[in-house]
N, C-alpha and C positions, 0 to 999 in steps of 0.2 A: 160769518168770522169765527173765531173758533178763542176761546175768550177764559184762562184761569179765576171763577166766584173767591171778592179778593173777604169778603164778610154778605151775612143777611141780613140789613133794616129793619126790615118786615112781612108779613109771608106771600106781600104781593113786588117788590120792590129790594135791588140786591146791588151791590160792588163786584165789578170787574175789577182789571187790568187790559185794558187798551192801548196802540201805539206810547207803552209804559206811566199812559194817567189814571187815578181812578174814577170810573165813568162808573155813576144810578142808569142801572134798566129796566124797567118798571115791566113786570108782566103782563105781552096782551088779554086779554077773553078770562080775566082771572079779577075778584075785589079777595078780597082779603080786610079785615077790623084787623082796623091803628090796633099800638102796642096797648091804647089808652084805654079800649070795647070790650067786652063780652067776647069769647075763645083770639083775645091778638094773640098772645103771649104762648097757644095752642097753636094756631098758623105758621109765625115765627118759628116755634120748634120743626110745626113741620120740614118751612122750605130750607132750613138751614140742613134734613137730617135729607135732602135730594138733593142741596147742588152745595155750600159750604164747603172749602174749598177741592172745590173738584173743578175741573175742565166741561167749560156746553160751550153751543153752538148756538146764534143769537142771527133773526134771522130782524131782519130791523126793516121797520114797515122803509113808505114808499111815503108817510102822509109829516108832510112838516117836521120834513129833513128829518126824521126820519123820530123827533125825539119833545116831548111833554112844555107847557109852558113854565114849565119846573127843570127844563131843561136832560132829561132823563130818556131817554135811547129807552123808544119801546116796541116790545119782539116780542117775538114767541122764541124761548129756552128750550132747549132737547138737551136730553140726557148723553154723554155717549153711547148710548144703548140707545138712542133713537126715541128714547118717549118724548113726551109734550110732556114739561112740566105744569101747563097750566093745566092739560087734561086732566095728572092727578093729582094738582090741590080741589079741581073743582069735585072731581072723586073722590072728595076730605070732604065733601061742604057739611055733611050731618051730623058727622064729629067735630068741625072745629065749632060749629053754630053751637051745640051742650055741651060739649066739653069745659067748658071755663064757666058753664050758665044759661 
C-alpha cells in the first residue's frame, strides 16, 4: 500500500493516513533509541529527513495480522525511489550512537 506520512514519532515509528484514518507504523528490522535516550533526538530527525511529509510504500508483515501488541502496523517501508527506509537507518547506526551521547 502507498500512503502519505503525517508525522514521525521517533526514529522507528511514524504515523500515516490509511483508509481515511491515522495509523501508526513500526519499521521492521531496525531499532532506534527512544526520545529520552542518547541518540533519540538524532534518530527522530534522521527519520524525519527520510519520510516526513512524503508518500511511502508499506509492505506489512503477515504475522499477527500485521500489527504489534501496541496496535501499530509492522512494515517494511520504501521511499518513492525504492530505497528501504530500515536499511538507510541501519546505515546510520554509528552516527546515531555517537551524535547525542
